[in-house]
C-alpha positions in Angstrom: 104.1 91.2 124.7 103.8 94.5 122.8 100.2 95.1 121.9 99.2 98.0 119.6 95.5 98.9 119.5 94.5 101.0 116.5 91.1 102.7 116.3 89.5 105.8 114.8 86.4 107.9 115.0 85.4 107.9 118.7 87.7 105.1 119.8 84.8 103.0 121.2 86.0 99.6 120.0 89.6 100.4 120.9 88.8 101.5 124.4 87.0 98.2 125.0 89.9 96.2 123.6 92.4 98.2 125.7 90.4 97.7 128.9 90.0 93.9 128.3 93.7 93.5 127.3 94.8 95.4 130.5 92.6 93.1 132.6 93.7 89.9 131.0 97.3 90.7 130.3 98.5 93.0 133.1 102.1 92.6 132.1 101.6 93.5 128.5 102.8 96.8 127.0 99.7 98.3 125.5 100.1 101.2 123.1 97.0 103.0 121.8 97.1 104.6 118.4 94.2 106.7 117.3 93.7 108.0 113.9 92.5 111.1 115.7 93.0 112.6 119.2 89.5 111.7 120.4 90.1 107.9 119.7 93.6 108.1 121.3 92.3 109.8 124.4 89.5 107.3 124.8 92.0 104.4 124.7 94.4 106.1 127.0 91.6 106.6 129.6 90.8 102.9 129.2 94.2 101.9 130.5 96.8 102.0 127.7 100.3 102.6 128.8 100.7 105.4 126.2 98.9 106.8 123.3 99.8 108.5 120.0 97.8 110.0 117.1 98.0 110.1 113.4 99.5 108.5 110.3 103.1 108.5 111.4 102.3 107.0 114.7 100.5 104.1 113.0 103.6 103.5 110.8 106.1 103.7 113.7 104.1 101.7 116.2 103.4 99.0 113.6 107.2 98.3 113.2 107.9 96.6 116.5 104.5 95.4 117.7 104.0 91.8 118.5 100.3 92.1 118.0 98.2 94.7 116.3 94.5 94.8 117.1 91.8 96.9 115.6 88.7 96.9 113.3 89.3 95.3 110.0 89.1 98.8 108.5 92.7 99.4 109.6 94.0 97.4 106.7 91.7 99.1 104.1 92.8 102.4 102.7 90.3 105.3 102.9 88.1 103.4 105.4 86.7 104.8 108.6 85.3 107.6 106.6 88.7 108.4 105.2 90.6 108.3 108.5 92.8 105.3 107.4 95.3 106.5 104.8 96.9 104.2 102.3 100.2 104.6 104.2 98.5 103.5 107.5 96.8 100.4 105.8 100.1 99.4 104.2 102.1 99.8 107.5 99.6 97.5 109.4 99.4 95.0 106.5 103.2 94.8 106.1 104.0 94.6 109.9 105.7 91.5 111.2 103.1 91.6 114.0 100.2 89.2 114.3 97.1 91.1 113.4 93.8 90.4 115.2 91.2 92.2 113.2 87.7 92.8 114.5 85.1 92.1 111.9 83.0 95.2 112.2 80.7 95.4 109.2 80.5 99.1 108.6 81.9 101.9 106.5 81.4 99.8 103.4 83.5 96.9 104.5 81.4 93.8 104.8 82.9 90.5 105.7 80.7 87.8 104.3 80.0 84.7 106.4 80.8 86.4 109.7 77.9 86.6 112.2 76.8 90.0 113.4 78.1 89.9 117.0 77.9 92.5 119.6 81.0 94.6 120.2 81.3 93.0 123.7 81.4 89.5 122.2 83.9 90.6 119.5 86.2 91.9 122.3 85.9 88.5 124.0 87.0 86.9 120.7 90.0 89.3 120.6 91.0 88.2 124.1 90.7 84.5 123.1 93.0 85.1 120.2 95.5 87.0 122.4 95.5 84.0 124.8 96.3 81.7 121.9 99.1 84.0 120.8 100.6 84.1 124.2 100.4 80.3 124.5 102.3 79.9 121.2 105.4 81.7 122.6 
């Protein structure tokens, strides 16, 4: 399974997702894509197989991913304080990959009806969804 984890700012959510994916899916190919070098480096240190940075990396890595994981902001242009470009959001949204979006209510993106869970619990939910995805194959 090819997992692409996309995150920005400090990469805090992405690094937790990468670490949990590595622990639960040791055979998966985990690629970290940061909207900036700080986020990419944090995810690489957390155990990603490789990391890339920037708009073109999001576009290229979204093409052949089986699963794309990241905060819901990765499909909203100009989110994460402007780090997500329209081209990035479109690439993620148009990818053939299954998207597992973490409902982080910040940066002006509020998901109504979703309880305010801790990041740790949200990461557990991501892993539960990955297990369902793997079982479907």
